[in-house]
Wavefront OBJ file of the C-alpha trace (Angstrom):
o trace
v 0.394 0.045 0.131
v 1.551 3.299 -1.072
v 1.726 6.305 1.771
v -0.447 9.198 1.568
v -0.350 11.444 -0.374
v 2.244 10.275 -2.795
v 1.596 12.020 -5.885
v 2.809 14.854 -4.083
v 6.944 14.069 -3.844
v 6.715 13.893 -7.010
v 8.242 17.929 -7.618
v 8.883 19.672 -10.623
v 12.584 18.458 -10.716
v 13.115 16.260 -8.135
v 11.376 13.563 -5.482
v 11.136 15.262 -2.049
v 8.665 14.021 0.934
v 8.569 13.336 4.760
v 10.625 10.458 5.583
v 8.507 8.046 7.078
v 5.239 9.135 6.126
v 5.504 9.921 2.201
v 9.555 8.306 1.775
v 10.377 5.067 2.789
v 12.843 2.743 1.948
v 10.807 0.282 0.555
v 9.005 3.754 -2.063
v 12.765 4.542 -2.311
v 13.207 1.095 -3.674
v 10.328 0.839 -6.277
v 10.960 3.972 -7.323
v 14.824 2.807 -8.253
v 13.308 -0.549 -10.065
v 11.220 1.749 -12.494
v 13.233 4.709 -12.927
v 16.387 1.803 -14.190
v 13.747 0.717 -16.410
v 13.073 3.552 -17.306
v 16.971 4.686 -18.138
v 17.379 4.982 -22.408
v 20.678 3.500 -22.053
v 22.773 0.468 -21.090
v 25.030 1.254 -18.425
v 26.144 2.572 -14.916
v 24.263 4.338 -12.618
v 25.978 6.127 -9.895
v 24.028 6.713 -7.017
v 25.223 8.762 -3.884
v 23.669 10.489 -0.525
v 24.069 13.704 1.372
v 24.393 13.889 5.693
v 20.766 13.691 6.235
v 19.914 10.913 9.182
v 18.240 8.525 6.986
v 19.599 9.352 3.816
v 22.153 6.099 4.068
v 19.116 3.499 4.684
v 17.280 5.057 1.218
v 20.481 5.607 -0.783
v 20.475 1.188 0.021
v 17.372 0.762 -0.998
v 17.413 2.898 -3.678
v 20.732 1.318 -5.117
v 18.808 -2.163 -4.420
v 16.096 -1.197 -6.685
v 18.728 -0.349 -9.602
v 20.262 -3.601 -9.244
v 17.428 -5.864 -8.721
v 17.117 -4.338 -12.651
v 20.349 -5.850 -13.321
v 22.402 -2.345 -13.490
v 25.769 -1.766 -12.145
v 26.080 0.256 -9.103
v 28.635 3.284 -8.596
v 27.924 3.674 -4.708
v 29.837 7.164 -4.393
v 28.744 7.486 -0.358
v 28.419 10.855 0.753
v 28.543 13.448 -1.812
v 27.363 17.267 -2.911
v 24.551 16.607 -5.856
v 27.542 18.495 -8.409
v 29.613 15.458 -8.014
v 27.010 13.086 -9.222
v 26.493 15.327 -12.408
v 30.216 15.202 -12.697
v 30.445 11.138 -12.070
v 27.773 10.830 -15.389
v 29.631 13.697 -17.218
v 33.192 12.640 -16.765
v 32.659 8.625 -17.247
v 30.092 8.504 -19.632
v 27.439 6.867 -17.550
v 23.789 5.712 -18.172
v 22.475 7.510 -15.405
v 22.767 9.011 -11.941
v 20.985 9.805 -8.285
v 21.497 11.504 -5.605
v 19.784 11.083 -2.130
v 18.959 14.659 -0.588
v 16.037 17.116 -0.247
v 18.737 19.815 -0.390
v 17.814 22.719 1.599
v 14.389 21.350 2.501
v 14.315 20.438 6.206
v 15.784 17.567 8.177
v 12.412 15.739 8.130
v 12.203 15.746 4.901
v 14.213 13.783 2.265
v 14.439 13.255 -1.686
v 16.140 11.979 -4.534
v 17.545 13.894 -7.539
v 17.456 11.796 -10.447
v 19.514 12.306 -14.124
v 20.126 10.257 -17.201
v 22.695 9.922 -19.764
v 24.682 13.267 -20.797
v 23.840 14.461 -17.571
v 20.163 15.399 -18.297
v 17.784 16.388 -15.489
v 14.901 13.693 -15.100
v 11.812 16.216 -13.941
v 8.304 15.950 -14.454
v 8.597 17.110 -18.242
v 11.417 14.745 -18.946
v 10.603 11.373 -17.671
v 9.850 11.656 -14.193
v 6.039 12.589 -15.371
v 6.310 8.279 -16.460
v 8.729 7.530 -13.107
v 5.211 8.830 -11.010
v 2.986 7.209 -12.891
v 4.208 3.884 -12.628
v 4.489 4.348 -9.063
v 0.695 5.631 -8.456
v -0.211 2.671 -10.528
v 1.737 0.154 -9.018
v 3.583 -0.612 -12.225
v 7.081 -1.628 -10.994
v 8.806 -4.011 -13.699
v 10.021 -7.134 -13.302
v 13.293 -8.507 -12.091
v 16.394 -8.631 -14.148
v 17.661 -12.548 -15.069
v 20.840 -11.093 -13.652
v 21.430 -9.225 -10.006
v 23.440 -5.400 -10.980
v 26.869 -4.977 -9.509
v 27.966 -2.702 -7.128
v 31.511 -1.023 -6.230
v 32.034 1.724 -3.677
v 34.038 4.705 -5.427
v 35.813 7.478 -4.529
v 35.276 10.688 -6.722
v 36.272 13.286 -5.020
v 39.792 13.952 -6.297
v 38.836 13.617 -9.942
v 36.087 16.171 -8.488
v 38.776 18.406 -7.100
v 41.567 18.610 -9.835
v 38.164 19.366 -11.959
v 36.738 22.243 -9.905
v 40.524 23.799 -9.622
v 40.539 24.173 -13.940
v 37.959 26.631 -13.518
v 40.063 29.075 -12.080
v 43.379 30.653 -12.992
v 45.374 32.611 -10.100
v 42.895 34.307 -7.020
v 43.494 37.010 -5.015
v 44.530 35.964 -1.005
v 41.355 37.122 0.126
v 40.469 36.507 3.481
v 36.551 35.134 3.712
v 34.053 33.176 5.707
v 32.671 30.611 4.519
v 29.215 28.907 5.926
v 28.005 25.354 4.515
v 25.000 25.241 7.038
v 26.165 21.899 8.137
v 26.003 20.600 4.634
v 26.988 18.377 1.865
v 29.459 21.016 1.088
v 31.330 20.661 4.736
v 32.832 17.411 3.838
v 34.111 18.613 0.107
v 35.956 21.962 1.084
v 38.390 20.754 3.271
v 40.014 19.091 0.393
v 39.994 22.780 -1.512
v 40.956 25.228 0.655
v 44.116 24.150 1.511
v 45.244 24.393 -2.766
v 43.857 27.741 -2.539
v 45.420 31.345 -1.545
v 43.052 31.827 1.270
v 41.910 32.631 4.260
v 39.088 31.260 5.407
v 36.879 31.617 8.567
v 34.870 27.525 8.575
v 30.733 28.162 10.186
v 29.248 25.148 10.203
v 31.404 22.617 8.170
v 30.037 19.931 10.531
v 27.724 17.598 8.883
v 24.288 17.588 10.812
v 21.440 16.967 8.565
v 18.933 17.883 11.438
v 20.629 21.225 10.917
v 21.302 23.021 13.958
v 22.438 25.977 13.181
v 20.343 27.530 10.565
v 17.960 26.652 7.202
v 20.657 25.726 4.436
v 19.046 27.511 2.066
v 21.436 31.005 1.565
v 18.303 32.363 -1.107
v 16.750 33.029 2.221
v 18.400 35.796 3.989
v 17.283 34.809 6.938
v 19.725 32.277 6.805
v 23.058 34.557 6.149
v 22.414 36.657 9.200
v 25.943 34.538 11.405
v 28.071 34.718 8.015
v 27.135 38.333 7.509
v 27.724 39.175 11.701
v 31.306 37.469 10.804
v 31.604 39.726 7.705
v 31.223 42.567 9.024
v 32.717 42.282 12.660
v 35.896 40.572 11.564
v 36.152 42.970 8.471
v 36.403 40.635 5.628
v 36.269 40.826 2.080
v 33.121 38.355 1.925
v 31.797 35.322 2.728
v 30.369 32.208 0.998
v 26.620 30.521 1.815
v 26.478 26.863 0.461
v 22.718 24.925 0.682
v 22.246 21.756 2.276
v 23.190 19.539 -1.023
v 26.059 21.856 -2.545
v 25.233 22.175 -5.713
v 24.082 26.431 -5.117
v 26.372 28.754 -3.638
v 25.544 32.689 -2.060
v 27.555 35.602 -1.823
v 27.646 38.380 0.548
v 29.653 41.290 -0.081
v 32.239 43.233 2.147
v 29.448 45.660 3.203
v 26.975 42.250 4.617
v 24.699 42.948 1.724
v 23.545 39.662 0.383
v 24.676 39.516 -3.432
v 21.636 38.590 -5.175
v 21.252 35.718 -7.890
v 21.116 38.229 -11.148
v 24.071 40.103 -9.561
v 25.968 36.851 -9.670
v 24.695 35.979 -13.282
v 25.956 39.220 -14.412
v 29.960 38.801 -12.240
v 30.150 35.415 -14.192
v 28.637 36.418 -17.579
v 31.427 38.905 -17.975
v 33.928 37.102 -17.126
v 32.450 33.572 -19.705
v 31.886 36.854 -21.999
v 36.329 37.364 -22.445
v 36.396 33.664 -22.597
v 33.566 33.264 -24.954
v 32.930 36.906 -26.871
v 30.013 36.566 -28.474
v 28.395 33.558 -26.569
v 25.243 33.534 -26.076
v 24.205 33.576 -21.962
v 21.004 31.806 -20.445
v 19.207 33.081 -18.080
v 15.796 33.090 -16.697
v 12.825 34.585 -16.283
v 13.346 36.308 -12.776
v 16.649 38.148 -14.178
v 16.783 41.689 -13.639
v 16.671 44.042 -17.153
v 20.244 45.044 -15.559
v 21.642 41.839 -15.848
v 20.498 41.824 -19.104
v 21.668 44.684 -20.888
v 25.099 44.272 -18.972
v 25.345 41.316 -21.128
v 24.669 42.666 -24.549
v 27.029 46.173 -23.336
v 29.303 43.061 -22.656
v 29.253 41.696 -26.652
v 26.537 38.976 -25.474
v 23.157 37.481 -26.403
v 21.202 36.970 -23.649
v 18.801 34.227 -23.811
v 15.854 34.056 -21.726
v 13.974 30.602 -20.885
v 11.875 29.044 -17.750
v 13.093 29.097 -14.279
v 14.197 25.574 -12.399
v 17.163 23.567 -12.481
v 16.045 21.212 -15.231
v 15.374 23.803 -17.951
v 18.986 26.567 -17.478
v 21.346 22.870 -18.057
v 19.218 21.958 -22.007
v 19.073 25.272 -23.260
v 22.565 25.886 -22.278
v 23.203 22.920 -25.118
v 20.641 23.540 -27.734
v 22.081 27.305 -27.561
v 25.476 26.023 -27.348
v 26.290 28.624 -24.567
v 29.066 28.218 -22.220
v 27.613 30.082 -19.007
v 23.630 29.943 -17.856
v 22.491 30.962 -14.551
v 19.489 31.011 -11.936
v 18.813 33.877 -9.174
v 18.334 31.519 -6.594
v 22.029 30.528 -7.276
v 22.640 27.999 -9.436
v 25.489 28.404 -12.013
v 25.300 26.023 -15.051
v 29.148 25.797 -17.271
v 30.022 24.315 -20.603
v 33.125 22.522 -19.024
v 30.723 21.414 -16.349
v 28.588 19.025 -18.652
v 26.235 21.830 -18.753
v 25.317 21.632 -15.231
v 25.426 23.459 -11.897
v 27.695 23.379 -9.087
v 28.045 25.373 -5.566
v 32.020 25.019 -5.531
v 32.640 25.506 -8.854
v 30.405 28.975 -8.848
v 31.792 30.046 -5.875
v 35.576 29.594 -7.712
v 34.647 31.262 -10.936
v 32.946 33.920 -8.807
v 36.173 34.158 -6.753
v 38.198 34.724 -10.501
v 35.853 37.053 -11.462
v 36.688 39.450 -8.715
v 40.287 39.164 -9.048
v 40.011 39.593 -12.757
v 38.135 43.009 -11.343
v 40.962 44.320 -8.866
v 37.745 45.409 -7.198
v 35.771 45.251 -3.821
v 32.813 42.716 -4.442
v 30.643 45.220 -3.144
v 31.858 48.082 -5.701
v 31.562 45.692 -8.074
v 28.284 45.012 -7.171
v 27.158 48.733 -7.292
v 27.974 48.806 -10.940
v 25.631 46.209 -12.058
v 22.443 47.910 -9.859
v 21.223 49.682 -12.079
v 17.586 49.241 -10.364
v 15.848 48.244 -7.633
v 14.969 44.856 -7.263
v 12.526 43.297 -4.121
v 13.079 39.905 -2.693
v 10.414 37.289 -3.457
v 7.636 37.465 -2.087
v 5.086 34.116 -1.633
v 1.301 34.995 -1.658
v -0.695 32.242 -0.646
v -3.965 31.638 -2.315
v -6.490 29.329 -2.113
v -6.154 29.603 -6.516
v -3.285 30.282 -8.389
v -4.564 29.852 -11.881
v -7.612 32.407 -10.848
v -4.663 34.747 -9.011
v -2.834 34.941 -12.432
v -5.542 35.709 -14.258
v -6.559 38.901 -11.754
v -3.406 40.365 -12.411
v -2.969 39.690 -15.695
v -6.757 41.102 -15.993
v -5.051 44.234 -13.460
v -2.511 44.750 -15.638
v -3.205 44.464 -19.586
v -1.926 47.523 -20.880
v 1.144 46.354 -19.575
v 3.184 43.800 -22.399
v 2.950 40.310 -21.260
v 4.308 37.210 -22.137
v 3.838 33.260 -20.613
v 6.994 31.895 -20.428
v 7.120 31.409 -17.072
v 4.029 32.071 -15.755
v 3.027 36.122 -16.144
v 5.779 38.198 -16.590
v 4.435 42.231 -17.455
v 6.106 44.673 -18.566
v 6.128 48.651 -18.266
v 8.950 51.227 -19.384
v 10.474 51.833 -15.468
v 8.917 48.326 -13.968
v 8.203 44.584 -14.389
v 7.429 41.568 -12.139
v 6.635 37.896 -13.152
v 4.420 35.807 -10.847
v 4.753 32.167 -10.533
v 2.983 29.655 -9.549
v 4.906 27.168 -7.221
v 5.436 23.639 -8.004
v 5.186 22.297 -4.505
v 2.777 24.301 -2.573
v -0.297 26.426 -2.680
v 1.545 30.271 -3.326
v 1.896 32.351 -5.931
v 5.759 33.914 -6.444
v 6.413 37.314 -6.801
v 9.563 39.065 -7.944
v 9.982 42.687 -9.000
v 11.827 45.501 -9.998
v 11.009 49.081 -11.330
v 13.348 52.491 -11.517
v 12.765 53.532 -8.041
v 11.792 52.575 -4.739
v 9.271 54.041 -4.666
v 7.835 52.651 -7.996
v 8.527 48.674 -6.342
v 6.861 50.025 -3.323
v 4.069 51.226 -5.191
v 3.556 47.650 -7.591
v 3.584 45.893 -4.155
v 1.027 47.430 -2.267
v -1.030 47.395 -5.405
v -0.317 43.416 -6.519
v -1.039 42.729 -2.198
v -4.174 44.416 -2.446
v -5.279 42.703 -5.434
v -4.117 38.652 -4.200
v -6.215 38.278 -1.137
v -9.662 38.994 -2.644
v -9.335 35.526 -3.520
v -9.202 33.919 -0.699
l 1 2 3 4 5 6 7 8 9 10 11 12 13 14 15 16 17 18 19 20 21 22 23 24 25 26 27 28 29 30 31 32 33 34 35 36 37 38 39 40 41 42 43 44 45 46 47 48 49 50 51 52 53 54 55 56 57 58 59 60 61 62 63 64 65 66 67 68 69 70 71 72 73 74 75 76 77 78 79 80 81 82 83 84 85 86 87 88 89 90 91 92 93 94 95 96 97 98 99 100 101 102 103 104 105 106 107 108 109 110 111 112 113 114 115 116 117 118 119 120 121 122 123 124 125 126 127 128 129 130 131 132 133 134 135 136 137 138 139 140 141 142 143 144 145 146 147 148 149 150 151 152 153 154 155 156 157 158 159 160 161 162 163 164 165 166 167 168 169 170 171 172 173 174 175 176 177 178 179 180 181 182 183 184 185 186 187 188 189 190 191 192 193 194 195 196 197 198 199 200 201 202 203 204 205 206 207 208 209 210 211 212 213 214 215 216 217 218 219 220 221 222 223 224 225 226 227 228 229 230 231 232 233 234 235 236 237 238 239 240 241 242 243 244 245 246 247 248 249 250 251 252 253 254 255 256 257 258 259 260 261 262 263 264 265 266 267 268 269 270 271 272 273 274 275 276 277 278 279 280 281 282 283 284 285 286 287 288 289 290 291 292 293 294 295 296 297 298 299 300 301 302 303 304 305 306 307 308 309 310 311 312 313 314 315 316 317 318 319 320 321 322 323 324 325 326 327 328 329 330 331 332 333 334 335 336 337 338 339 340 341 342 343 344 345 346 347 348 349 350 351 352 353 354 355 356 357 358 359 360 361 362 363 364 365 366 367 368 369 370 371 372 373 374 375 376 377 378 379 380 381 382 383 384 385 386 387 388 389 390 391 392 393 394 395 396 397 398 399 400 401 402 403 404 405 406 407 408 409 410 411 412 413 414 415 416 417 418 419 420 421 422 423 424 425 426 427 428 429 430 431 432 433 434 435 436 437 438 439 440 441 442 443 444 445 446 447 448 449 450
């Protein structure tokens, strides 16, 4: 019998649910079996896990399911999610999976799936098929031969790969907060090879996240890092999310660097390396970032938000770099996939090359006022978006991802959350007064739906 609300664990980009009540070892094994049978190509599957209390048990069950279907497995142990992407790409594997719920609370866990060529498996690219088979109890018959399993440590290869993305860094004095997540296990292998003085924060692996949520996109989780930067007069700080595939920066003034500014920093470096190339960005990216890309000779390519969207569009457009405003940065030389560690290294290289303080660089990129993302709880997501569509029908609208409305002095995007009954609002304006007026108008419209 399936756990209650099992359909809810299949999100747009991965699988996430409450441990025990939704995600159990038996279900992980069944998902592993269906996934193994679904994979389009024969070959090895790499499987890793994060540091959550139940990740080892779930990983063992998932591996068992994959092996039952006759596929050989590499057990690469506790790793950051981006190390799975690297393994699939470097060794041309049939697929890869990591047991993690990223930045979600410790009471939850999940599974991120990839197929060959480091292609993410989301609801639009195979996860829907896996979901439907699970919901309908369609688990394939076991293969004639049981797959093998070998333990493989890829840390050395991963660190060497990451170091190819930087040349010579300035000897910055920084703080790094890994939020008790997986980056704390990998950074000690690379930091001794970098000219940095690092104040380490929460490097101890702890899947219960005792200090703060490991989600640097939420600025509340950056307060300890900000205090460290200001208190010790550091050059800047870096915060990683729980599974280490995303990094955020805080400048020397203690200001969180917006994801769109991080995209601009790296885009400038990559446009020097690949002149005239395309840079993939998503619908929440600042107008300033897009203007800068054009001024630096690049071509901005706009796509849907989401980890599973950026990489495939980069590959199709032959773009060397792409970014999401949540901090996911994607690189052609990293198999068109994202990495928190590579993103942090490349950002430090861009800052080194600029010869400026991080705050000075960011001040150059912030031409407009961008507000933080706001979530509105609504009874009906579609009705809420349609109401805003009508209220702002004199603006230039598009439906690439949710609703984006453009005016000469401001713009906004409103998207339905894939994981909860909310709509997410992002906006930017020429002045703070314009931004506050826009937020007030949207806020006044949305509650009518309750």
